[in-house]
C-alpha positions in Angstrom: -40.4 2.8 37.3 -42.6 1.8 34.4 -43.4 5.4 33.5 -39.7 6.4 33.7 -38.8 3.5 31.4 -41.3 4.5 28.8 -40.2 8.1 28.9 -36.6 7.0 28.4 -37.6 4.9 25.4 -39.6 7.7 23.8 -36.9 10.3 24.1 -36.8 12.4 21.0 -34.3 11.3 18.5 -31.6 13.9 17.7 -31.5 14.4 13.9 -29.5 17.6 13.8 -25.9 17.2 12.7 -23.1 19.5 14.0 -22.5 22.7 12.1 -18.9 23.3 10.9 -17.4 26.6 9.6 -13.7 26.5 8.5 -12.0 29.8 9.0 -8.4 28.9 8.1 -6.7 28.0 5.8 -8.3 29.9 3.0 -9.4 28.1 -0.2 -6.4 27.1 -2.3 -3.8 28.5 0.1 -0.3 27.2 -0.8 2.1 25.5 1.6 5.5 23.8 1.4 6.1 20.2 2.4 7.5 19.9 6.0 5.8 23.2 6.8 2.7 23.7 8.9 -0.9 24.8 8.5 -3.1 26.4 11.1 -6.5 24.9 11.0 -9.3 27.0 12.6 -13.0 26.1 12.6 -16.1 26.8 14.7 -18.2 23.7 15.4 -21.6 24.0 17.1 -24.5 21.6 17.8 -27.8 21.4 19.6 -26.3 18.6 21.7 -22.9 17.7 23.1 -20.2 17.3 20.5 -18.3 14.2 21.3 -15.4 14.2 18.9 -13.8 16.3 16.1 -11.4 14.8 13.5 -9.0 16.5 11.0 -7.7 14.6 8.0 -5.5 15.7 5.1 -6.6 14.0 1.9 -5.0 13.8 -1.6 -7.4 15.2 -4.2 -5.8 12.9 -6.7 -6.1 9.5 -4.9 -8.9 10.5 -2.4 -6.7 8.8 0.3 -5.6 10.2 3.6 -1.9 11.1 3.3 -1.1 11.7 7.0 -2.5 10.3 10.2 -5.8 11.8 11.3 -5.9 14.0 14.4 -8.7 13.5 16.9 -10.0 15.8 19.7 -12.4 14.8 22.5 -14.8 17.7 23.0 -17.7 17.4 25.4 -19.3 20.8 24.8 -22.0 22.2 22.4 -19.7 24.8 20.8 -16.0 24.2 20.1 -13.4 26.5 18.6 -10.9 24.4 16.8 -7.4 25.9 16.6 -4.7 23.4 15.6 -1.3 23.5 13.9 -1.2 20.6 11.4 2.3 19.6 10.5 3.0 18.6 6.8 5.6 16.2 8.2 6.0 13.8 5.3 8.9 14.8 3.1 7.6 12.5 0.3 4.3 14.3 -0.3 4.2 15.3 -4.0 3.2 18.7 -5.4 -0.5 18.8 -5.9 -4.0 19.6 -4.7 -5.1 18.4 -1.2 -8.0 19.1 1.1 -8.6 19.2 4.8 -11.7 17.3 6.0 -13.0 18.4 9.4 -15.5 16.0 10.9 -17.7 16.4 14.0 -19.6 13.7 15.8 -22.3 14.1 18.4 -23.1 10.4 19.1 -26.0 10.2 16.7 -25.0 12.4 13.8 -21.9 13.5 12.0 -21.0 16.2 9.5 -18.0 17.1 7.4 -16.6 20.3 6.0 -13.8 20.6 3.4 -11.1 23.2 2.5 -8.7 22.7 -0.5 -5.1 23.7 -0.3 -2.0 23.3 -2.5 1.2 21.7 -1.4 4.6 22.3 -3.0 6.5 19.0 -2.7 10.1 18.2 -3.3 11.0 17.4 -6.9 11.0 13.6 -7.4 13.4 11.9 -9.8 14.2 8.4 -11.0 17.8 7.8 -10.2 18.1 4.2 -11.2 16.7 0.7 -11.6 17.6 -2.4 -9.6 17.4 -5.8 -11.4 17.8 -9.0 -9.5 19.0 -12.1 -11.5 19.1 -15.6 -10.3 22.0 -18.0 -10.6 22.0 -21.6 -9.3 21.9 -20.8 -5.6 22.5 -17.0 -5.4 20.9 -13.7 -6.5 22.9 -11.1 -8.3 21.8 -7.5 -7.9 22.4 -5.1 -10.8 22.0 -1.4 -10.8 21.4 1.0 -13.6 21.9 4.7 -12.8 19.8 6.1 -15.7 22.4 5.4 -18.4 20.9 1.9 -19.1 24.2 0.3 -18.2 23.6 -2.4 -15.6 26.5 -3.1 -13.3 26.5 -5.9 -10.7 26.7 -4.2 -7.3 26.1 -7.2 -4.9 25.5 -10.9 -4.7 23.1 -12.3 -2.1 24.0 -15.8 -1.0 20.4 -17.1 -1.4 17.8 -17.5 -4.1 15.3 -14.6 -4.6 11.8 -14.5 -3.1 10.8 -10.8 -3.1 12.2 -7.3 -2.7 11.3 -3.7 -2.3 13.1 -0.4 -2.6 12.4 1.9 0.3 12.6 5.5 -0.8 12.6 7.0 2.7 16.0 5.5 3.6 17.2 4.6 0.0 17.7 0.9 0.9 17.0 -2.3 -1.1 15.3 -4.9 1.1 15.9 -8.6 0.1 13.9 -11.6 1.1 15.4 -15.0 0.3 13.5 -18.0 -1.1 15.7 -20.5 0.7 16.6 -19.2 4.1 15.3 -17.2 7.1 17.5 -14.1 7.0 16.2 -10.7 5.8 18.9 -8.5 4.4 19.0 -4.7 3.6 21.5 -3.4 1.0 22.7 0.2 1.0 23.7 1.2 -2.6 25.6 4.3 -1.3 27.8 2.3 1.1 27.7 -0.7 -1.2 27.1 -3.0 1.7 24.6 -4.8 3.9 23.5 -2.4 6.6 20.9 -4.5 8.4 19.8 -8.1 8.7 17.4 -10.0 10.8 17.0 -13.8 11.3 13.5 -15.3 12.0 13.7 -18.6 13.7 10.8 -20.1 11.8 9.6 -23.7 11.8 9.5 -23.3 8.0 12.8 -23.7 6.1 11.6 -21.0 3.6 9.4 -18.8 5.7 9.2 -15.5 3.7 6.2 -14.9 1.5 6.0 -11.2 0.5 7.2 -7.7 1.3 5.5 -4.3 0.8 6.4 -0.7 1.6 4.4 2.5 1.9 7.7 4.4 1.1 8.2 4.9 4.8 7.9 1.6 6.6 8.3 -1.9 5.4 6.0 -4.9 6.1 6.9 -8.5 5.7 4.8 -11.6 5.8 6.5 -14.7 7.4 4.5 -17.9 7.2 4.3 -19.0 10.8 5.1 -15.6 12.4 2.5 -13.4 10.8 3.3 -9.8 9.7 6.4 -7.9 10.9 7.2 -4.3 10.2 10.2 -2.1 10.4 10.6 1.7 10.3 13.4 3.6 8.6 15.7 3.0 11.6 15.2 -0.8 11.4 13.1 -0.8 14.6 10.5 -3.5 14.6 7.3 -1.3 14.9 4.5 -3.6 13.8 3.3 -7.1 14.6 0.4 -9.3 13.6 0.9 -12.8 15.0 -0.7 -15.8 13.3 -1.8 -18.8 15.4 0.0 -22.2 15.6 -2.6 -23.8 13.3 -2.4 -21.1 10.5 0.1 -19.4 8.2 0.1 -16.1 6.4 0.6 -15.3 2.7 0.0 -12.1 0.7 -0.1 -8.7 2.3 -1.1 -5.2 1.3 -0.2 -1.9 3.0 -2.7 0.9 2.9 -3.2 4.4 4.3 -6.0 3.3 6.7 -5.5 -0.4 7.2 -3.4 -3.3 6.1 -4.5 -6.6 4.6 -3.2 -10.1 5.2 -4.1 -13.5 3.7 -4.3 -16.2 6.4 -4.8 -20.0 5.8 -4.6 -23.1 8.0 -1.6 -25.3 7.7 -3.4 -27.8 5.4 -3.9 -25.0 2.8 -7.7 -24.5 3.1 -10.0 -22.4 5.2 -8.5 -19.2 3.7 -9.5 -15.8 5.1 -8.5 -12.2 4.5 -7.8 -10.2 7.7 -8.2 -6.4 7.9 -5.6 -5.1 10.3 -5.1 -1.8 12.1 -2.5 0.1 10.2 -0.6 1.2 13.3 -0.8 -1.7 15.8 -1.5 -4.7 13.6 -4.6 -5.6 15.7 -7.3 -7.5 13.7 -10.3 -5.4 12.9 -12.4 -7.6 10.5 -12.1 -10.7 8.4 -13.8 -12.6 5.6 -13.6 -16.1 4.2 -12.0 -16.2 0.8 -11.7 -19.0 -1.8 -8.6 -19.0 -4.0 -4.9 -18.7 -3.8 -4.2 -15.0 -3.4 -1.4 -13.5 -5.6 -1.7 -9.9 -4.6 -4.1 -7.2 -3.2 -4.2 -3.6 -4.3 -6.2 -0.8 -2.8 -8.5 1.1 -5.1 -9.3 3.7 -2.5 -9.7 3.9 1.3 -12.9 1.7 1.2 -12.1 -0.9 -1.4 -9.3 -3.2 -2.5 -8.8 -5.5 -5.5 -7.9 -9.1 -4.6 -6.1 -11.0 -7.4 -6.0 -14.8 -7.1 -5.7 -18.1 -8.9 -8.1 -21.0 -8.9 -8.5 -24.2 -10.9 -10.2 -22.1 -13.5 -7.4 -19.6 -13.9 -6.7 -16.1 -12.7 -9.5 -14.0 -11.2 -10.2 -10.8 -9.2 -12.8 -9.6 -6.7 -13.4 -6.4 -4.8 -13.1 -6.4 -1.0 -15.1 -3.8 0.8 -12.9 -2.7 3.8 -15.7 -1.4 6.0 -17.9 -4.5 5.8 -15.3 -7.1 5.0 -17.6 -8.3 2.2 -16.4 -9.7 -1.2 -18.1 -9.0 -4.5 -18.6 -11.4 -7.4 -15.8 -12.2 -9.9 -14.7 -9.3 -12.1 -12.9 -11.3 -14.8 -11.2 -14.6 -15.6 -7.8 -14.9 -17.2 -4.9 -17.3 -17.4 -3.1 -17.8 -14.1 -1.7 -14.6 -12.6 2.0 -14.3 -11.4 2.3 -10.6 -10.7 0.3 -7.4 -10.4 1.4 -3.7 -10.4 -0.7 -0.5 -10.4 -0.3 2.4 -12.8 -0.6 6.2 -12.2 -4.2 6.4 -13.6 -5.5 3.5 -11.6 -5.1 0.8 -14.3 -3.8 -2.5 -13.0 -1.1 -4.3 -15.0 -1.2 -8.1 -14.7 1.5 -10.6 -15.7 -0.2 -13.9 -16.6 0.7 -17.3 -18.1 -0.5 -16.0 -21.6 0.9 -12.5 -21.5 0.5 -9.0 -19.9 -3.0 -7.7 -19.4 -4.4 -4.3 -18.3 -7.5 -4.2 -16.1 -9.4 -0.9 -15.7 -11.4 -1.0 -12.5 -13.6 2.0 -13.3 -15.0 0.3 -16.5 -14.4 -3.3 -15.4 -12.5 -3.7 -18.7 -9.7 -6.3 -19.2 -7.5 -6.2 -22.3 -4.4 -7.9 -23.7 -1.4 -5.6 -23.7 1.9 -7.5 -24.4 2.6 -11.1 -25.4 5.5 -11.8 -22.9 4.4 -14.7 -20.7 4.9 -14.9 -17.0 7.1 -11.9 -17.1 8.6 -9.9 -14.2 7.1 -6.4 -14.3 7.7 -3.0 -12.6 6.0 0.3 -13.3 7.9 3.7 -13.2 5.1 6.0 -12.1 7.2 9.1 -12.6 7.9 8.5 -16.3 4.9 6.3 -17.1 7.0 3.4 -18.3 6.7 -0.3 -17.8 9.8 -2.5 -17.3 9.3 -6.1 -18.4 11.8 -8.9 -17.7 11.4 -12.1 -19.7 14.2 -14.6 -19.3 17.4 -12.5 -19.5 15.9 -9.7 -21.7 14.8 -6.5 -20.1 12.4 -4.3 -22.2 11.1 -0.8 -21.3 7.8 0.4 -22.8 6.1 3.7 -22.7 3.0 2.5 -21.0 0.1 1.5 -23.3 2.5 1.5 -26.3 3.6 -1.8 -27.8 7.1 -1.1 -29.1 9.9 -1.1 -26.5 11.9 2.1 -26.2 15.0 0.4 -24.7 16.2 -3.2 -24.1 19.2 -4.9 -22.7 20.3 -8.5 -22.0 21.3 -9.4 -18.5 23.7 -12.2 -17.7 21.1 -14.4 -15.9 17.4 -14.8 -15.7 15.6 -11.8 -14.3 13.5 -12.4 -11.1 13.0 -8.9 -9.7 12.8 -5.3 -10.8 12.7 -2.3 -8.5 12.6 1.3 -9.5 14.9 3.6 -7.5 13.7 7.2 -6.8 15.5 10.0 -5.0 14.8 10.6 -1.3 13.1 14.0 -1.7 
Protein backbone atom coordinates (compact mmCIF):
# COMPACT_ATOMS: atom_id res chain seq x y z
CA UNK A 1 0.00 0.00 0.00
CA UNK A 2 2.88 2.32 0.70
CA UNK A 3 4.41 1.77 -2.76
CA UNK A 4 1.07 2.28 -4.42
CA UNK A 5 0.58 5.55 -2.55
CA UNK A 6 3.97 6.87 -3.58
CA UNK A 7 3.35 5.88 -7.19
CA UNK A 8 0.03 7.75 -7.14
CA UNK A 9 1.65 10.90 -5.76
CA UNK A 10 4.47 10.80 -8.31
CA UNK A 11 2.19 10.44 -11.29
CA UNK A 12 3.48 12.58 -14.16
CA UNK A 13 1.77 15.93 -14.37
CA UNK A 14 -0.12 16.58 -17.60
CA UNK A 15 1.19 19.82 -19.11
CA UNK A 16 -0.25 19.41 -22.61
CA UNK A 17 -3.31 21.54 -23.38
CA UNK A 18 -6.00 20.41 -25.81
CA UNK A 19 -5.56 21.28 -29.48
CA UNK A 20 -8.45 23.13 -31.19
CA UNK A 21 -8.92 23.63 -34.94
CA UNK A 22 -11.99 25.66 -35.96
CA UNK A 23 -13.33 24.61 -39.37
CA UNK A 24 -16.47 26.71 -39.54
CA UNK A 25 -17.41 29.55 -39.73
CA UNK A 26 -14.72 31.06 -41.91
CA UNK A 27 -12.92 34.20 -40.80
CA UNK A 28 -15.14 37.32 -41.12
CA UNK A 29 -18.17 35.43 -42.44
CA UNK A 30 -21.26 37.63 -42.19
CA UNK A 31 -24.55 36.63 -40.55
CA UNK A 32 -27.86 38.32 -39.78
CA UNK A 33 -29.24 38.75 -36.30
CA UNK A 34 -31.83 36.05 -35.44
CA UNK A 35 -30.04 33.73 -37.88
CA UNK A 36 -27.80 30.80 -37.00
CA UNK A 37 -24.13 29.86 -37.33
CA UNK A 38 -22.82 26.32 -37.69
CA UNK A 39 -19.74 26.01 -35.46
CA UNK A 40 -17.48 23.08 -36.35
CA UNK A 41 -14.15 22.28 -34.72
CA UNK A 42 -11.81 19.37 -34.10
CA UNK A 43 -10.53 19.11 -30.53
CA UNK A 44 -7.90 16.57 -29.49
CA UNK A 45 -5.70 15.92 -26.48
CA UNK A 46 -3.30 13.36 -25.03
CA UNK A 47 -5.74 12.83 -22.15
CA UNK A 48 -9.51 12.82 -21.76
CA UNK A 49 -11.23 16.08 -22.71
CA UNK A 50 -13.71 16.86 -19.97
CA UNK A 51 -15.58 19.84 -21.36
CA UNK A 52 -15.89 22.14 -24.38
CA UNK A 53 -17.45 25.61 -24.29
CA UNK A 54 -18.58 27.98 -27.08
CA UNK A 55 -18.98 31.71 -26.42
CA UNK A 56 -19.93 34.59 -28.71
CA UNK A 57 -18.12 37.79 -27.70
CA UNK A 58 -18.39 41.39 -28.87
CA UNK A 59 -15.12 42.62 -30.33
CA UNK A 60 -16.09 46.10 -29.16
CA UNK A 61 -16.86 45.46 -25.48
CA UNK A 62 -15.02 42.11 -25.05
CA UNK A 63 -18.12 40.87 -23.21
CA UNK A 64 -20.11 37.73 -23.92
CA UNK A 65 -23.34 38.70 -25.71
CA UNK A 66 -25.26 35.41 -25.49
CA UNK A 67 -25.18 32.57 -22.98
CA UNK A 68 -22.24 30.17 -23.36
CA UNK A 69 -22.95 26.63 -24.57
CA UNK A 70 -21.20 23.75 -22.76
CA UNK A 71 -20.64 20.13 -23.85
CA UNK A 72 -19.54 17.23 -21.65
CA UNK A 73 -17.05 15.21 -23.68
CA UNK A 74 -15.17 12.28 -22.07
CA UNK A 75 -12.99 11.29 -25.04
CA UNK A 76 -9.53 12.25 -26.36
CA UNK A 77 -10.78 13.47 -29.74
CA UNK A 78 -14.03 15.36 -30.18
CA UNK A 79 -15.70 16.64 -33.33
CA UNK A 80 -17.74 19.68 -32.42
CA UNK A 81 -20.72 20.36 -34.69
CA UNK A 82 -23.24 22.79 -33.25
CA UNK A 83 -25.82 25.25 -34.62
CA UNK A 84 -25.40 28.46 -32.62
CA UNK A 85 -28.53 30.66 -32.69
CA UNK A 86 -28.08 34.44 -32.90
CA UNK A 87 -31.25 34.70 -30.84
CA UNK A 88 -30.98 38.25 -29.50
CA UNK A 89 -32.78 40.70 -31.76
CA UNK A 90 -31.00 43.61 -30.04
CA UNK A 91 -27.48 42.65 -31.15
CA UNK A 92 -26.01 45.67 -32.96
CA UNK A 93 -24.19 45.51 -36.28
CA UNK A 94 -20.49 44.90 -35.74
CA UNK A 95 -17.57 42.56 -35.29
CA UNK A 96 -17.84 39.55 -32.97
CA UNK A 97 -15.83 36.41 -32.35
CA UNK A 98 -16.50 32.86 -31.29
CA UNK A 99 -14.31 31.50 -28.53
CA UNK A 100 -14.04 27.72 -28.38
CA UNK A 101 -12.49 26.49 -25.12
CA UNK A 102 -11.48 22.96 -24.18
CA UNK A 103 -10.68 21.67 -20.68
CA UNK A 104 -8.99 18.37 -19.74
CA UNK A 105 -9.01 18.78 -15.94
CA UNK A 106 -5.48 20.16 -15.70
CA UNK A 107 -5.12 22.35 -18.78
CA UNK A 108 -7.29 24.46 -21.01
CA UNK A 109 -6.93 26.11 -24.38
CA UNK A 110 -8.89 28.54 -26.53
CA UNK A 111 -9.29 29.21 -30.22
CA UNK A 112 -11.02 32.17 -31.85
CA UNK A 113 -12.90 32.91 -35.07
CA UNK A 114 -14.12 36.41 -36.01
CA UNK A 115 -17.48 36.96 -37.69
CA UNK A 116 -19.60 39.97 -38.63
CA UNK A 117 -23.22 40.36 -37.59
CA UNK A 118 -25.79 42.53 -39.35
CA UNK A 119 -28.07 43.89 -36.65
CA UNK A 120 -31.38 45.69 -36.93
CA UNK A 121 -31.07 49.45 -37.28
CA UNK A 122 -31.43 51.15 -33.91
CA UNK A 123 -33.04 54.58 -33.52
CA UNK A 124 -33.87 56.96 -30.71
CA UNK A 125 -37.62 57.50 -30.78
CA UNK A 126 -38.05 59.70 -27.76
CA UNK A 127 -37.08 60.74 -24.26
CA UNK A 128 -38.97 60.21 -21.01
CA UNK A 129 -38.58 62.89 -18.33
CA UNK A 130 -40.09 62.41 -14.89
CA UNK A 131 -40.91 65.50 -12.84
CA UNK A 132 -41.93 65.61 -9.20
CA UNK A 133 -44.85 67.46 -7.71
CA UNK A 134 -45.76 67.48 -4.02
CA UNK A 135 -46.77 63.82 -3.77
CA UNK A 136 -46.92 62.55 -7.36
CA UNK A 137 -44.65 62.06 -10.37
CA UNK A 138 -45.55 63.38 -13.83
CA UNK A 139 -44.17 61.50 -16.83
CA UNK A 140 -43.40 63.59 -19.92
CA UNK A 141 -42.54 62.17 -23.34
CA UNK A 142 -40.70 63.81 -26.23
CA UNK A 143 -41.00 61.99 -29.57
CA UNK A 144 -37.89 63.53 -31.14
CA UNK A 145 -39.39 66.97 -31.78
CA UNK A 146 -38.26 68.28 -28.37
CA UNK A 147 -41.86 68.96 -27.44
CA UNK A 148 -42.55 67.32 -24.07
CA UNK A 149 -46.12 66.24 -23.38
CA UNK A 150 -47.38 64.83 -20.11
CA UNK A 151 -48.49 61.26 -20.79
CA UNK A 152 -49.11 59.90 -17.30
CA UNK A 153 -49.17 60.76 -13.61
CA UNK A 154 -47.94 58.25 -11.04
CA UNK A 155 -49.61 58.65 -7.66
CA UNK A 156 -46.33 58.39 -5.75
CA UNK A 157 -43.02 60.20 -5.51
CA UNK A 158 -40.15 59.05 -7.74
CA UNK A 159 -37.38 56.70 -6.60
CA UNK A 160 -35.99 55.20 -9.83
CA UNK A 161 -36.97 54.08 -13.34
CA UNK A 162 -35.73 52.30 -16.46
CA UNK A 163 -36.91 52.00 -20.04
CA UNK A 164 -36.86 48.38 -21.19
CA UNK A 165 -36.16 48.33 -24.91
CA UNK A 166 -37.22 44.72 -25.36
CA UNK A 167 -40.88 45.31 -24.51
CA UNK A 168 -40.92 49.12 -24.92
CA UNK A 169 -42.12 49.69 -21.35
CA UNK A 170 -41.32 52.32 -18.72
CA UNK A 171 -40.73 50.76 -15.26
CA UNK A 172 -41.44 53.04 -12.29
CA UNK A 173 -40.32 52.56 -8.67
CA UNK A 174 -41.94 54.84 -6.07
CA UNK A 175 -40.06 56.49 -3.21
CA UNK A 176 -43.10 56.30 -0.94
CA UNK A 177 -44.90 53.02 -1.46
CA UNK A 178 -44.46 49.34 -2.21
CA UNK A 179 -46.04 48.98 -5.66
CA UNK A 180 -43.96 48.63 -8.82
CA UNK A 181 -45.74 49.94 -11.94
CA UNK A 182 -45.04 49.47 -15.65
CA UNK A 183 -46.31 52.03 -18.17
CA UNK A 184 -46.88 51.22 -21.86
CA UNK A 185 -46.50 54.41 -23.98
CA UNK A 186 -48.30 52.76 -26.90
CA UNK A 187 -51.41 51.86 -24.91
CA UNK A 188 -50.94 54.92 -22.71
CA UNK A 189 -51.75 52.89 -19.61
CA UNK A 190 -50.33 50.76 -16.81
CA UNK A 191 -49.90 47.20 -18.10
CA UNK A 192 -48.35 45.58 -15.04
CA UNK A 193 -47.96 46.23 -11.33
CA UNK A 194 -46.64 44.24 -8.41
CA UNK A 195 -46.96 44.88 -4.68
CA UNK A 196 -44.17 43.83 -2.31
CA UNK A 197 -45.33 43.36 1.27
CA UNK A 198 -42.19 44.76 2.80
CA UNK A 199 -41.54 45.67 6.42
CA UNK A 200 -40.12 48.94 5.12
CA UNK A 201 -42.60 51.71 4.20
CA UNK A 202 -40.34 52.72 1.27
CA UNK A 203 -38.68 49.45 0.27
CA UNK A 204 -37.38 50.12 -3.24
CA UNK A 205 -33.75 51.14 -3.79
CA UNK A 206 -32.72 50.75 -7.43
CA UNK A 207 -33.67 49.21 -10.77
CA UNK A 208 -31.48 48.07 -13.67
CA UNK A 209 -32.12 46.46 -17.04
CA UNK A 210 -29.92 44.59 -19.50
CA UNK A 211 -32.41 45.62 -22.24
CA UNK A 212 -34.05 42.22 -21.88
CA UNK A 213 -34.88 41.56 -18.23
CA UNK A 214 -35.33 43.94 -15.31
CA UNK A 215 -33.74 43.61 -11.85
CA UNK A 216 -35.00 45.46 -8.77
CA UNK A 217 -33.44 45.80 -5.31
CA UNK A 218 -35.95 45.78 -2.44
CA UNK A 219 -34.44 46.48 0.97
CA UNK A 220 -35.68 43.53 3.03
CA UNK A 221 -36.50 41.21 0.12
CA UNK A 222 -33.25 41.21 -1.84
CA UNK A 223 -33.16 41.29 -5.63
CA UNK A 224 -36.17 40.40 -7.77
CA UNK A 225 -36.18 40.03 -11.54
CA UNK A 226 -38.80 40.03 -14.28
CA UNK A 227 -38.63 38.99 -17.92
CA UNK A 228 -40.41 40.65 -20.85
CA UNK A 229 -43.62 38.77 -20.00
CA UNK A 230 -43.57 40.08 -16.40
CA UNK A 231 -42.74 36.65 -15.05
CA UNK A 232 -40.62 36.69 -11.88
CA UNK A 233 -37.52 34.89 -13.12
CA UNK A 234 -34.77 35.85 -10.67
CA UNK A 235 -34.44 35.98 -6.89
CA UNK A 236 -31.71 36.72 -4.39
CA UNK A 237 -33.10 36.75 -0.85
CA UNK A 238 -31.39 38.78 1.85
CA UNK A 239 -31.48 37.61 5.49
CA UNK A 240 -33.69 38.98 8.27
CA UNK A 241 -30.74 40.91 9.73
CA UNK A 242 -29.62 42.61 6.50
CA UNK A 243 -30.95 44.80 3.70
CA UNK A 244 -29.86 45.41 0.11
CA UNK A 245 -28.96 48.60 -1.74
CA UNK A 246 -27.37 49.25 -5.12
CA UNK A 247 -27.31 46.61 -7.84
CA UNK A 248 -25.57 46.12 -11.20
CA UNK A 249 -26.56 43.77 -14.02
CA UNK A 250 -23.80 42.15 -16.10
CA UNK A 251 -23.36 39.65 -18.91
CA UNK A 252 -21.72 37.10 -16.62
CA UNK A 253 -22.77 37.99 -13.05
CA UNK A 254 -24.86 40.49 -11.12
CA UNK A 255 -23.71 42.58 -8.16
CA UNK A 256 -25.63 43.63 -5.06
CA UNK A 257 -24.76 45.77 -2.04
CA UNK A 258 -25.83 44.18 1.26
CA UNK A 259 -25.61 45.78 4.71
CA UNK A 260 -26.92 44.93 8.15
CA UNK A 261 -29.99 46.77 9.47
CA UNK A 262 -27.88 49.16 11.55
CA UNK A 263 -26.15 50.41 8.41
CA UNK A 264 -22.66 48.94 8.87
CA UNK A 265 -20.85 45.70 7.98
CA UNK A 266 -21.39 46.40 4.29
CA UNK A 267 -20.50 43.78 1.66
CA UNK A 268 -20.74 43.39 -2.11
CA UNK A 269 -22.15 40.05 -3.24
CA UNK A 270 -21.38 38.59 -6.65
CA UNK A 271 -24.42 36.65 -7.84
CA UNK A 272 -25.04 34.06 -10.54
CA UNK A 273 -26.61 35.95 -13.43
CA UNK A 274 -29.26 33.31 -14.12
CA UNK A 275 -30.24 31.95 -10.70
CA UNK A 276 -29.28 34.70 -8.23
CA UNK A 277 -27.19 32.26 -6.20
CA UNK A 278 -24.32 33.95 -4.28
CA UNK A 279 -20.90 33.14 -5.74
CA UNK A 280 -18.44 35.35 -3.85
CA UNK A 281 -18.46 38.41 -1.61
CA UNK A 282 -16.17 41.07 -0.20
CA UNK A 283 -16.36 43.54 2.67
CA UNK A 284 -16.74 47.14 1.52
CA UNK A 285 -16.50 50.45 3.38
CA UNK A 286 -18.61 53.33 2.06
CA UNK A 287 -22.17 54.08 0.96
CA UNK A 288 -22.40 52.69 -2.58
CA UNK A 289 -24.08 54.96 -5.14
CA UNK A 290 -23.65 52.77 -8.22
CA UNK A 291 -21.60 49.98 -9.79
CA UNK A 292 -20.59 49.79 -13.46
CA UNK A 293 -18.91 46.90 -15.26
CA UNK A 294 -15.71 47.75 -17.14
CA UNK A 295 -15.49 44.28 -18.67
CA UNK A 296 -16.32 40.67 -17.70
CA UNK A 297 -13.65 40.65 -14.98
CA UNK A 298 -13.86 44.09 -13.36
CA UNK A 299 -16.43 46.61 -12.15
CA UNK A 300 -16.15 50.17 -10.89
CA UNK A 301 -17.76 50.81 -7.51
CA UNK A 302 -18.74 54.44 -6.87
CA UNK A 303 -19.45 55.40 -3.28
CA UNK A 304 -19.62 58.25 -0.78
CA UNK A 305 -17.69 58.51 2.46
CA UNK A 306 -17.17 61.23 5.06
CA UNK A 307 -14.36 62.49 2.81
CA UNK A 308 -16.47 62.78 -0.35
CA UNK A 309 -17.12 60.69 -3.45
CA UNK A 310 -14.71 57.91 -4.38
CA UNK A 311 -14.32 54.89 -6.65
CA UNK A 312 -12.59 51.51 -6.51
CA UNK A 313 -12.23 48.58 -8.89
CA UNK A 314 -13.80 45.26 -7.91
CA UNK A 315 -12.21 42.13 -9.40
CA UNK A 316 -15.08 39.75 -10.17
CA UNK A 317 -13.02 36.56 -10.14
CA UNK A 318 -11.33 37.11 -6.78
CA UNK A 319 -13.86 39.47 -5.13
CA UNK A 320 -10.95 41.74 -4.23
CA UNK A 321 -11.13 45.54 -4.13
CA UNK A 322 -8.30 47.81 -5.24
CA UNK A 323 -7.20 51.11 -3.70
CA UNK A 324 -9.09 54.37 -4.21
CA UNK A 325 -8.99 55.71 -7.77
CA UNK A 326 -10.00 59.31 -7.04
CA UNK A 327 -11.72 61.62 -4.58
CA UNK A 328 -14.45 64.09 -5.56
CA UNK A 329 -17.40 65.86 -3.98
CA UNK A 330 -20.27 63.55 -3.02
CA UNK A 331 -21.65 61.53 -5.94
CA UNK A 332 -25.36 61.41 -6.79
CA UNK A 333 -25.48 59.59 -10.15
CA UNK A 334 -23.25 57.71 -12.61
CA UNK A 335 -23.74 56.86 -16.31
CA UNK A 336 -21.43 55.23 -18.83
CA UNK A 337 -20.59 56.55 -22.30
CA UNK A 338 -19.93 54.69 -25.57
CA UNK A 339 -16.15 54.90 -25.31
CA UNK A 340 -15.97 53.66 -21.71
CA UNK A 341 -15.86 57.07 -20.02
CA UNK A 342 -17.95 57.35 -16.87
CA UNK A 343 -19.99 60.53 -16.42
CA UNK A 344 -20.50 61.45 -12.76
CA UNK A 345 -22.98 63.92 -11.27
CA UNK A 346 -21.61 65.36 -8.04
CA UNK A 347 -22.33 68.08 -5.50
CA UNK A 348 -19.93 70.44 -7.33
CA UNK A 349 -20.73 69.62 -10.96
CA UNK A 350 -20.49 66.94 -13.64
CA UNK A 351 -17.19 65.06 -13.94
CA UNK A 352 -15.78 62.61 -16.47
CA UNK A 353 -13.67 59.67 -15.33
CA UNK A 354 -11.60 57.70 -17.88
CA UNK A 355 -10.77 54.26 -16.43
CA UNK A 356 -8.05 53.45 -18.98
CA UNK A 357 -5.94 56.44 -17.88
CA UNK A 358 -7.35 56.87 -14.36
CA UNK A 359 -8.08 60.49 -15.27
CA UNK A 360 -10.83 62.58 -13.63
CA UNK A 361 -11.80 65.96 -15.13
CA UNK A 362 -14.47 68.60 -14.60
CA UNK A 363 -16.97 68.72 -17.48
CA UNK A 364 -20.03 70.84 -16.62
CA UNK A 365 -20.86 73.12 -13.70
CA UNK A 366 -24.44 71.96 -12.98
CA UNK A 367 -24.54 70.61 -9.44
CA UNK A 368 -26.31 67.41 -8.36
CA UNK A 369 -27.93 67.14 -11.77
CA UNK A 370 -30.02 64.34 -13.22
CA UNK A 371 -28.14 62.87 -16.19
CA UNK A 372 -28.78 60.38 -19.00
CA UNK A 373 -26.54 59.40 -21.90
CA UNK A 374 -27.86 58.82 -25.43
CA UNK A 375 -25.38 56.21 -26.68
CA UNK A 376 -26.74 56.31 -30.23
CA UNK A 377 -26.22 60.04 -30.81
CA UNK A 378 -23.42 60.55 -28.25
CA UNK A 379 -25.38 63.19 -26.38
CA UNK A 380 -25.75 63.93 -22.68
CA UNK A 381 -29.09 65.00 -21.19
CA UNK A 382 -28.78 67.11 -18.04
CA UNK A 383 -31.70 68.05 -15.81
CA UNK A 384 -31.09 70.81 -13.25
CA UNK A 385 -34.23 71.98 -11.47
CA UNK A 386 -36.85 72.44 -14.20
CA UNK A 387 -34.30 73.03 -17.00
CA UNK A 388 -33.34 70.23 -19.37
CA UNK A 389 -30.18 70.74 -21.45
CA UNK A 390 -28.80 68.48 -24.19
CA UNK A 391 -25.07 68.48 -24.94
CA UNK A 392 -23.02 66.85 -27.64
CA UNK A 393 -20.85 64.81 -25.31
CA UNK A 394 -17.57 66.48 -24.29
CA UNK A 395 -18.77 69.83 -25.65
CA UNK A 396 -19.75 72.57 -23.21
CA UNK A 397 -22.46 74.45 -25.09
CA UNK A 398 -25.93 72.91 -25.03
CA UNK A 399 -27.50 72.19 -28.40
CA UNK A 400 -31.08 72.21 -27.07
CA UNK A 401 -32.86 73.14 -23.86
CA UNK A 402 -36.38 73.28 -22.53
CA UNK A 403 -38.12 74.21 -19.29
CA UNK A 404 -40.36 71.56 -17.75
CA UNK A 405 -43.26 72.50 -15.43
CA UNK A 406 -41.76 70.84 -12.35
CA UNK A 407 -38.40 69.70 -11.01
CA UNK A 408 -36.76 66.94 -13.06
CA UNK A 409 -36.02 63.76 -11.11
CA UNK A 410 -35.50 61.17 -13.88
CA UNK A 411 -34.48 60.95 -17.56
CA UNK A 412 -34.75 57.79 -19.68
CA UNK A 413 -33.86 57.53 -23.37
CA UNK A 414 -36.34 55.58 -25.51
CA UNK A 415 -35.02 53.47 -28.41
CA UNK A 416 -36.94 51.42 -30.95
CA UNK A 417 -37.37 47.73 -30.30
CA UNK A 418 -35.26 46.50 -33.22
